[in-house]
N, C-alpha and C positions, 0 to 999 in steps of 0.2 A: 529424612526431615519432615515429610509430609505426615508421616505417622506419628512423630512426636508432636506435631501441631494438633493433630486430631485426638490424640490422648490429653493433651493439655486443655482443649476446648471442651471435651466431654466431661473431664474432672471439674472443671470451672462451672459448667452448666449443673452438674450434679451438686455441687457445693451451694450455688444459689438457690436451686429447687429445695434442698434440705433446710436452708435458712428461711425461706419463704413458708414451708411447711411448719417449722419450728414457730416461727413468729405466728402462725394461725392457731396453733395448738396452746402455746403458752401465753402469747400476747407479748406484752413490752418486757416481761421478766426474763424472756429469752436473751434479751441485749445484755443481761447482766454477766453472761459468760464471756462476752467479748470484751469486757472492761480491762481484765488482766492482760490479755495478749497486747490489747492497743497501748496501754501503759508500759509494757515492756518493750514494745516497737518505739515508742517515743523516747524511752530512755536511750535505747541503743542508737538512734538517730542523733539524739543531743551528744553522746559520748563519742560518736564517730566525726559528726560534722562541726558542732559548735564547740565543745570544750577543748580540744587541741588547739584552737585558734587562740583561745585565751591563755594557754599555757605555753605558747611558743613553738608548738610542734604539730605535726600531723598534716593530713592533706588540705586542710582549709586555710593554712597559714600563707601570708603573702611573702613571696621570695624577695629577699633584699639583694639589689645589685651592687656588686663590689667593681670599682673602678680599678682595672689593672695599673700597675705602675709603669712609668717611662721605660724602665729597664726590661720589664716583660714584654711590652709592646715592641722594643727594638729587637728582641730575641724573635719574636714571631714574625717581624717583618723580614729579618734576616733568613729566617727558615723559609719563608714564602718565595724569597728572591732565587734561593738556591735550587728549589724545586722546578725544574724545567719540563719540557715535554718528555713524558715516559718514553723510553726506548722500546723496540719490538721485542728484543731479547733482554732477558734478565742476566745479570752478571753474578756469578756465583764464586765463592772465595776457594775454590778448588779446581783442579785441573787433572786431565787423564795423563798419566805418564806411561810412556811405551815401556814394555819389559825388554830386558837384555838378552833374552834367549833368541830372539829372531823368529821368523814365521817360517814354519815348515809345511808344505802342501800334504805331507803324509800324515800328518797329526790331525788335519781337519776332518770332521766327522763326514761319513761317506753320504749320509742323507741330510741335507742341509735344508 
């Protein structure tokens, strides 16, 4: 984790240093290379955050609350009442059936 943070900060420092050197060499003309990426970033932000809210979808839309019907609420109340304290053992829908052969000590493995 520390290694990744170190790489990130070194890369950021080199990028800032390159920007400062580029501004000193070319002046204000160096900023013209940032216009296209900034416009692209603004369009992506607009498409992701603002536009879906206007079209009725996406992460920026407000969620409408739906009031459940009385029938649904009665079902939920019935389910809540029937759920009691959970037992320590689970009840499974199957059981072990003893065989009809009987048990013979001679057939048991010698090393158990």
